[in-house]
N, C-alpha and C positions, 0 to 999 in steps of 0.2 A: 208537196204542200209547203208553203213558206212559213217559217217560224215567226211568231209575233215578236216585235221588238221588246227589249227589256223595259220595265217601267221606269219613268224618269224620277219618280219619288217613291219613298218607302214610308209606311206608317207603322209606328211601334209604340210601346209604352215604357215610360221611364218613371220609376217610383210612383206608379199608379196614374200618371198623366200621359195622355196620348199626344204624340208629336209626329209631324210629317216633315221629313228631311229629304234632300236629294239622294238618289241611289248611290251607293258607294261610300257614304259618310261613315266615318269611324264612330264606334259606340261612345267614345269619350266626347266627341263633338256633338253627337246627338243629345247627350245628356246636357251639355252646355246650352244647346238650343232650347231645351226644356227648362232652363234656369237652374240646373244642378251642376255644381262645380266638383268634378271628380279630381282628387289630388294626383299630381304626377311629378316625376322627377326627370326621367329620360325623355319623355314625349315632348315634342315641340312641333307646332303646325308647319314650320318652315323647313323641317328636316325630315329625313327618311325615318322609318319606323325601326325601333330597336327592341322594345319589349324587355329591357334589361333590368329595370328597377322593381317591377311588379307592384308598384304603389297604387296603380289604378285598377286593381282587381275588383270586379263586380260580379254579382250573381246574374248570369245571363241565360235566358231561356229561349230556345228556338221554336218557332211554330212547326208543328208536325205536318208532314205531307198528308194529303187527303187519305182517309181510311187507315191511318197509322195511329197507334196509341200515343198519348201525350209524352213529350220528352221531358225528363227532369232537368231543371236548371243546373248549370255548372259554373264554377268559378273560372272566369276568363279575364285576360288583360283587355281592358276596354280600349287601349291605345292601338291594338293590333287587330281588333275584331270589327268587320264591316257589318252594318245593320242590314236586316232583312225584314220583309213584311211579317207582321205578327210577333216580332221579337219582343221580349220583356226584359228590362234591365232594372235590377234592384241594387242601387248603389249603397244602401244602408243595411244590407243583409248581415246577419251576425257573422257569417263566414268572411264577408268582405271587410268588416270592421276589425276582425281578429287578424286577417292577413295584413292589413295596413299597420296595425300596431306592431306586428312582428317585423315588418320591413323596417319601421322606424327604430325599433329596439336594436336590430342587428346593425343598422347604419351608425347608431350612436355608440356602439361598443368601442370603436376606435376613433370616432370623431371627437376632437378636443372641445371641451366646453368653454370656449373662449369668445362667446358672443359679445361680451362687453368691449372687447378690443378688436373684433373682426370688422373689416370694412363693410361686409355684407350685413352685419347686424342691424336689424330693423327693417330690412327689405330682402330677407333671405327665405326662399321657399322651404328649405330644410327646417329652419327655425319655426316658420309658420305651421308647417305640417306636423312638426313634433308637438307643438302645443295643441293642435286640433285633433290629431289622430294617434299620437304616440302614448306609451305607457306613462303613468303618473310618477313612477319612480324607477330607478335603474336596479337591475339585479346583478349587474356586472361588478365584480370585486377585484378582478385581476388587473395587471398593469396594462395600460393602453399601449398600442403600437406606436413607435416613434418613426417618423419618416421625414423626408426633406422639408425644410421650412424656409420660406423666403428665397426659393430658388428662382433665378432669373431665366425665363424661357426666351427672353429678348430684353433689350433695354426698356421695353414698354410694359411687358406683362410678367407678373410674378406668380409663382406656384407655391402653395402650401399643401404639400402632398398628403399630409395627415388629415386634411379636411375632405379630400376627394372621395366621392361616392361612386365613381366609375359609371357615370351615366352615359358617357360617350357623346355628349352634346358638342363638346369642343372639337373632337376629332371628326365627327360627322360634318360639322360646319366647314372645317378646313378642307375636307375632301370634296364636299358637294357644292358649296356656294362659290367660293373663289377658285376652287379646283387646285389648291396648293396644299398638298398633303404633307405638311411639315410636322404634324403631331401624330403620335400613336401611343397606344398602351402596350407596354412590354411586360412579360410574365403574365400570370393568371391568378385569379382569386385574391387571396390574402396578400400576395406579393406583387400585385399589379402596380405598375409605375407609369405615370404619364411623363413622356419625354419627347423632346424634339428628335427628329431623325438625324442620327450622327452626332447628337448633342450639340448641334450648331444652333446659333440664335435664329429665331424665326425672322423671316424677311418679308412675309406677306404684308401688303398695305391694308389688310382688313383684319388683322389679328386681334385688334381691340374688341371686336364683337364677341369673342369668346368670354370676355369678362361679363358682358350682359347675359349671356346664355347660361353661365355657370350657376347652378341652383344651390350651391353650398358654400360659397366664399373661398373655394380653393384657388380661383384665378382672380387676381386683383390688379389694379393699375399702379404701376410704379410711380406715376406722377400724383396720384391721389391717395396713395397708401398712408394710412394713419393721419390724414389731414383734417378729416371732419366726420361727423356722424350724420346720418340722414335727417335726424330731427333738428340738426343745427342749420340746415340749408334752406334757402329760399329758392324758388323756381320761377323760370320765365320761359314761355314758348318763343322759339326763335327759328331762324333759318341759317344754315351754315354759309359762311362767307368765303369758302376756300375754292369753290369751282362752280360752274354754271348749272349743275344738277339741281341745286337748291334743296338739299336734304333737310328735312325737318328735325330740329334738335331741341333738347331741353337744356337750358343753361342753369346749372345749380351753383348758387353763390353763397359765400359766407363772408361776413364782414365786408361787404361791398366788393368782393373779388370773386372772379369765376373760379370755383373749386374743381369742377369737372364738367364735361359735356357728354350728354347721352343722346342716343337716337330717339326721336319721337315718331311714333308710327304714322305713316301716311302711305297707304298701299299704292297710291297713284304716282308717288315720287320715289321714295327710298325704301318702301316697305318698312323694315325695322333695322336697316343697316346704315352705317356710316363708315367712311374710310378713316384711317389712322390720323391723317392730317387734320381732318375735321374734328376728330375726337381729342387729340392731344395738343394741337397748336393753338392754345388759348391763353397761355401765360403772358403773352405780349400785352394783353389788355391792362394788366396791373404792373407792368414793368416799370422800375424806377428810371429806365432809360427813355421813357416817353418824353416828348416835348411838353414843357409846362410854360405856357405864356408865349406870346408872339415874339418874333425876332425881326429887327429892321436893320438894314445895312447903314453904317455911318458914312461919313464923307470919304473915308479911306477904304470903304468897301467891306470892312469887317462887320460881322453880324453881332448885334447886341440885343439883349432882352428889352422889351418895351411894353407899354400898356396896350390894351386893345384899341383904345381911341387913337393912340399914336400910330399903330400899325394900320388901322383902317384908313386913317388920314393920309399916311405916306403912300399906301397902295393906290388910293384914289387919285392923289395928285400925279403920281407917276403915270398911271394908265390914262388919265385924262389928257396929259401932255402929249402922249403918243397918239392918242385918238385925234386930238385937235391938229397936230402937226402933219400926221401921215394918213389919217383916216382909220376907221375901224378895221379895215382889211389888213392893216399892218399888225394886228394882234392875232395870235394863234392860241387856241384853247385845246388842251389835251387832258382827258380824264373822264371818269364816269363809270368804267366797267366794274368797279368794286364798291360803288356807292349805293345807297338805297335809292328807290325811285324818287323819293322826295328830294334828295340831294341832286340827283341827275336832272330832275325837272327844273329845280332852281338854277342849276348851272346852265341849262339850255336857255332859260329865260334871260339870265344874266348876260350870256354871250350875245343873244339876238337883240335884246332891248336896251341893255346898258352899254356893252362894248360895241355893239352893232357890227359884229364880224361874222362872216360866213365860214371862217376857218376854224371849225370845231370838229373834234373827232375823239371818240372813246377808244378807237382801235389803234393801239400803239404800233407804229411801223407800217400802217396801211399804205398801199400804193395805188388804190383805186377809190374814187369818191363814192361809188355805188356800194351802199351798206348791205343790200339784199340782192345777191346775184340772180335770184329767181323772180324778181319783180316783173320782168317782161312777160312772164307767164301768168300773172295775176296771183302769184303764190307768196306766202310768207317765207322767210328764210328757214323756218322749221314748221312743218305742216302736219306732223303726226303727234301722238302722245308717247311718253317714255314707255308706258306699259305695253304698247303695241309690239315692242321687240320680242315679247314673250310668245306672241301668236304669229309671228312672221313665218313665211315659207322659205324666204331667202333674205340674207342681209349682206349688202355690199358696204364694206368699210373702205373709204378711199382717202388717203392723206391724213389719217388719224391714228394715234395710238390711244385707244379708248381707255386703256388701263391707267394711263397718266392724265389724259385730258378730261374724262368724265368717269371717274373710277366706279361709282356706284351704279351707273348705267351699264358698265361692263358686266356687272353681276346679272342684270336683266338679259343682256345679250347672250351670256353663257347659258342662262336658263332657257332662252329661246332655242339655242343650238342643241341643248340636251333634249328639248321637246321635238326636235326634228328640223329646225331651220338650217338651211345650208349657208354656212358663213363663208363669204368671199372677202379676202383681204388684199387690197392693192396698196402697196407701199414700197418705197425704195429700199427699206430695211425691214428686218424681222421685228415683230412686236409680240406682245403677250398673246394677242389674238391668233397668231399663227399656229399656236399649239393645238387649237381645236378647229382650225379652218378646213373647210371642205375644198376650197380652191385658193391658191396663192398667186398673186400677180406681182412679181418683183420687177417693177418697171424702172426706167431711167428717171433720175430726178427731173422734175419739171415737165414730164410728159403726160400728165393726167388728162389734159384735153384730148391729146391724140389717143390715149387709151379708151376713153369713153366714146370717142368718135369711132374707134375700131369696133367696140361692142355694138354701136348703132349700125355700123356697116354689116355686121354679122346678123343682126335682127332684120335688116332690109333684105338680106339673102334668104332668110328663113323666118318669116313673120310669126309671132306668137299666135296661138289659137285660143279661142275662148272655150268655155265649158261645153259647148256643143260641137267643138271641133272645127269651127269656122275661123279661118286665118284673119288676123286684124289687117285693116287697110292702112298700109304704111306708105302709100303713094305720096311722093313729095319729099320723103325722108332722104333719099339719095341726093337730091338737089341741095337740101339743107346742110348736108355734111360735105358738100363740094365734090361729090363723086369719090370720096375716099374709100379705099378698099381695106379689107382686113389685113392683107399683106403689107400695104403701105403703113398702116398703123403699127403693125408688128415691127417693121423696120425702124420706125421712130421711137418706139417704146422699149424695144429689146425683149418683148414678150412674144412667145411663139404664136403663129396664127391659129393653130388648133386649140391653144389655151384660151385665146380670146373668144373663139367660137363656142367653146365649152362653157365659158362663163355666161355668154349670151343665152345659151340654151338653158342654163340653170335659172337665170332670172326670168326667162320667158315661161318656164314651166312652173314657177312658184305661184302659189295661190295669192299670197299677200307679200310681195317683195318690199323691202325697205332699203333705202340708200342713206348712209351717213357720211357726210364730207367734213373733213377737219376744218377747224376754225381758221387756220392760217391760209387755207386755200381761198377763203372768202376775202382776204385782204391783199392777195398777190396781184400783180399787174395783169395776169390772165384770168382773174376771177370772173369778169363778164362772159368770157368765152366758155369757161368751165360751167358757169351757171346755165348758159344756153344749152350746152351739151347734156347736162344732167336733166334739165327741164324737158328736153327732147326725149331723153331716156325714159323718164316717168310716163310721158305720153305714149311712147312706143310700147311700153309694157301694159298700158291700159290702166295705170295707177298714177295719174299726174301728181297726186299729193304724197307720193311715197318718198320724195326727195327732201332731205334735211341737211342744213349746214349747222355745225356747232358754232359756238361763239366763245371767245375768251372772257374771263372775268366772271365773278359771282353774279353780277347784274348786267352783263353785256346786253342781254335781250331788252332789259328795262331801259338801258341807256339808248339803245336803238329806237325803241318806242318813244322815248322822251325827246328825241330829236337831236341827240349829241352826235350828229353826222354832218358832213360838209353841206352847207347851204348852197344856194345858187351862186355860182362863181367861186365857191370855196374849194379848198384843197384838202386831201386826206392828211392824217397825222404824220406819215412819213415825209410828205412834201412840206408840211409845216416846219419840221425840224430842218429840212434841207434849205428852205428859204430863210429861216432864221440864221442858219450858218453862213449864208451868202449875203446877209444884211437886208434882204427884202422884207422880212417880218421883223418888227422892231421890239415886240413884247411877247413873252410867253406866259401863259397862265396854266399852271400844271396842278391838277387836283388828284392827289394820291398816286402820282406816277413818278417813279425814280428812273427817268429816261436814260441816265448813264448806264443803268443795268438792263433796261428793257428795250430800248431802241436798237434796231439791228446793227447800227453802225455807231459804236461808242465815240470814235473820233469826231464824227459829224455832230453827235449830241453835245459833246463838250464844246465844239466850235460854236454851236447854236447858243449855248448858255453864256459863253464868253462874249459873243457878238451882240446879243440882245441888249437893248437899252434898259429893259425892265424884265425881271423874272419874279413872278409871284407863285408861291408854292403852298399847297395845303398838305400837311403830312402828320403822321403819328410819331415818327422818329427823325432824328437828325441824319438823314440820308446824304449821300454824296451829292445828289442833285440839289438838295436843300442848302448845302453849303455854298452853292453858287447863286443863291437867290438874293433879291433885294428886300423881299418881305416874305416871312414864313409864318403861316397861320397854323397853330396846333389844332388838329381835328380830333374827333372822337372815334372810337372803334365801333364795330357793328354791335358788340354787346352793350354799348352805351347808347344805342339808338332805338328810337321808336319809329315805326313806319312800315314799309313794304319792300319786297324784292320780287322781280319777275325772272323766273328760271328759264332754262334753255328752250323749253317747249312753249314758252309764253304763259306759264302758270303764275298768276298774281298771288303772292302769299304774304300774309301778315307776320310781322315780328314785333316783339315787345322788349322794352328796355329791361335789362337784367342788372346793370351796374350804373349807379349815378356818377356821371363824370365830374371831375373837379371843375371849379369855376374858371380855371385858366385854360380850359379847352371848350370848344364849341362844335356843334354839328356843322357840317359843310353848308347846309341850306341857310343856317343862321349867319355864318360868316358872310355868305354871298348877299343875304338880305341887308345886313348892316353896311356892307361895303357899297352896295347899290345906293343906299341912302346917302352915304358920303359923296357919291358921284351925282347926286341930284335926281336920280331916277329910281327911287326905292321900290323894291319888290313888296315891302310892307309886311313880311311874315314875322310873327312872334311865337308861333306854335306849330308843331309838326302837323297837327290836324288841319290847319289852314292850307298847308302845302298839299296834303293828301286830297283835300276837297277840290282844289284847283286842278291837280293833275288828272284826277278821275273825270273831271268835267271837260278838260281840254284835249286830252290825248285820245285820238280815235280808237286805238286798240282797246281801251278800257270802257268803251261805251256799253258793252254787254253786262257789266257788273252793277249797273244801276246806281252809280254814285257812292257806293259803300264798299269797303274792303271785304272780301269774302271770308268765310269761316276757316276752320282749321285745315281743311283739305285744299284750300285755294281754289282758283277758277282759271280755266284756260281762256286766254285772250288772244286775239289775232288782229293784225292791222287789216283794215278793209281792203278786200281784193279788187284789183282792176281786171275784170274778166274780158277785156277787149282782145287780149292776145292769148288767153288761156288755152284756146283750142286750135292753135296754129303752130306749124313747125317754124322754128326760128333758125336762121342761117348762122352757123358757127363761124365767128371771125377767126381767121387763121392765126396761129400762135407760132412764132419762130422756134425752131427746135434748138434747144440749148446744146452747144458743142463745147465741152470742157477743155479740149486741147490738152496741153501738158498739165500734170498735177492731178490732184484728187478733188472731186466735187464735194464741197462741205454741205452736209445735211444737219440741221439742228432741230431740237425739240426740247421741251422742258420736262424734267423729272417731276413726279408728283411732289416729292419732298426734296427741296434743294437748299442751296446756301442763301436763304432769304432772311430778312430781318425778323419776321414773325416766327420762323422756325428756330432761329438762334436763341430766342427767349425761352425755349423749352429744351434744355440740354439733353434730356433723354431722347427726344425726337431727333435732335441734331446729330446724335451718334449714329442714326440710321441712314444719314445722307452719304451716298457713295463718294469716294474720292473722285475728283474731277478726272475724266477720262476721255479718250478718243478711240473710236472703234474703226478698224480697217479689215479688209479681206486678207485671207492667208496668202493669196497670190501676190497681192501688193506688198505685204510684209516681206515675203521672200525676195521680191524684185528690188525692194528698197533696203534690204539687209536689216530690218527692224525686228526686235524680239519682244514677244508678249511680256507685259509686266514692267517694262523699262520706261524711263522718262523720255518723252520726245518733245520737240518744239514744233508747234504748228505755225507756219509762216503764211501770211495772207497779205492782201493789199493794204490792210489797215495796221498791221503790226504782227507781233508774235506772242504766243502764250505757251506755257508748258503744261503737259497733260501726261497721265499714265496711259500707256498703250494697251489696248485690248485687241488681240488678234483672234478672229473667229470667222464664222461664215454668215454672220447676221447682216452684213452689208455686201453688195456685189463688188466685184473688182472695179476700180476707178472711183469709188465713193468712200468717204469717211464720215462718221457720225460723231458729234460731240454735243452733249446737252448744253443748253444756253443758260441754265441757272445754277451751274456748278462752278466752283473755283473763283479765284480772284487774281487777275482780272477775268471777267467773263469772256466767253468765246466771241462776243460782239467786238472785242478789241482787234480781231483780225479781219473782220468783214467790212464790206462797203455796201451802203444802201443804194438802191437804184439799179442794181444789176440782178439778173435772174438768179444766179447762184454764185457764191464765192468759190474760187479755185485756190486750193492751198497746197503747200508742200510740207512734208514731214522730215525731220532730221533728228538723229539721236542726240541726247544731251549728255555731255561728259559727266562722269560721276562726281568729279570735284566741282562741277559748276551748278549742281542742283541747288535751286534757290527757294523752293516753296511754291509759288504761283499755282497752286493746285486747286 
């Protein structure tokens, strides 16, 4: 006899009111569903169950089995009790009230009564629960315990131990969410101490979240500590501008300055988490080092402050002269990935209608004009939602370090892996994801196309089967991959054939596979071939929309939708700089891009700035690139903007102005509108709402939102798909195999927190930036006679820089890795643009010759 399936819902009674909830619901959540808020300390819906504080005690009665006498109710913790049919919950029973009062009384025995000076005062669960459920007066007359006060757990988080109620929220978060168990409680009971492991400073990029989780003010922010009271603050809903995830945040301001940044709940995007860069890197908005007023170069080339009218007039005359003499195609426009949609749309219109140039690109260093490598398949560059990572059966990460590239999405990927998703990591070097990977593919740099082709060859050998055991029809796939075999792919990639076949089997057997490709793969010279290979992979797996490319910049996707990509006959950003350096492009218009730091070839970027007849820059700070400009316009930060941003998945999100900008700074769209008027082809915008209205009407991707910005959760938007080629195999164009020859192949990536202008304005965050380093394999170190921890010089075709050497097994032999946003000069000082990979040599630096360059 087959057992009947368990019921999907459960009906119970809470304080006399009947409520129906999903089976397995906790009693505390069932009470909330009934409109009853049970007080808690240790319980949090995003963390595992602890049952440590006992604050949520309720009188709970279980329904008796048929034929059995009624069971008397008992006092139980509602945060650890699952509901059942017929259960009764009395949250206001005398025993429950007495238990709560006792818990509060014991917690306050040693908790200091410093609410007036505590940063959590006014928004503290312990304070609120003490007023609501605690005793009206204290019976404790003894001396309170003294414990550590103002103890730094890191440069960012401060512990006041005497406030701690040992709820384990912080330790559970660190263990479970980012998987970085840097915190633990030592000793027991009265002597419990929260400490970092080994008393070393915390290094997690998500440690700031424990400040939000702490229910008693024991954990506070070093950057906000004693700066303001909750009642002193104004609040504005916004979107984080540090990466393309688009985390929802609340900007708390005081005296027209951002005092702190907190996560704003959006289950579809960031849940309730943000990374430390998004939380702490906000002091730049009120920095005295910000540009104030435009700059215009004089006859001798030196930059001088000027009025807005003079700056607009000078830029207009200079740009118009280039346009009339050489044509609009002699002007290159780079920028947009960190602008709002309104700024990006205005910039796209300015480039197309006023400058009349097709040479526009938001993708710094891009080597291909195709912004969406999946376009031939009728797909967007990103085709799933962020939340789907939690439900995936297998996840392939190729060419990305998600911990640094999309940090909060990494938390979702971890959650998916914990739920059973098989994580496959393909990268020339080890990343944070390797720690929990099911399979690892350590391939040669630049061999991603060959690797995916090898997986396709393995699938062609053993096609995936559907739910009924029928093999998928992959006829024609072998022709599309040019007859490539798994063995041939293994030879090119350095990955064993059996490993490639095992990965193919994992993907084929997954119910809902996902593929995430790094943003920089989408701008490389071989991006079209990789897009074709991954598009074929999605089709071979029976999930054509499972493939997604990341994008760089907080609003890279919005810039793509706005049209900040090369037009007909236009060239990508990398080629714009190359042509400016060779004198073919006469004017550069740079919006929010410090190309001397971000273009892959510093020498080429410098040559471009020096060779161009006109350089116009929009910036927040006096960057090195701005010092080479003819006109510099001071722009406003994201906290000073109203408008919208489109995140990595295409989610259109609203943001509100939190800080009023000074009159000597303007939004980028306003600068462009006024400049266009000076050039006789005015965009005509005087309010953000006008730009928003036009972009929602003109941009095809936003047709689905009905001409209005969506509510707090945002709305997924997609570019209209061309379905002509969506169901056909595409032939993968061959990509030459990179042969490094002598030397080491240089692989670069950006640290989440690096030596950037906005980070430098928060000294506490700046102290977490690692010393500029280069990583090599132990075998290479032994062969070259180099020692871990010593200073070495990296020599490349562009020059040389000094770095601290790290010797480990994170990179394979023949490869070295150096972050491209650490040190001065940056690693782009040794590279050359236009080559597949830079080959470098390393040599020790003599002790007496150490010069800093780190």
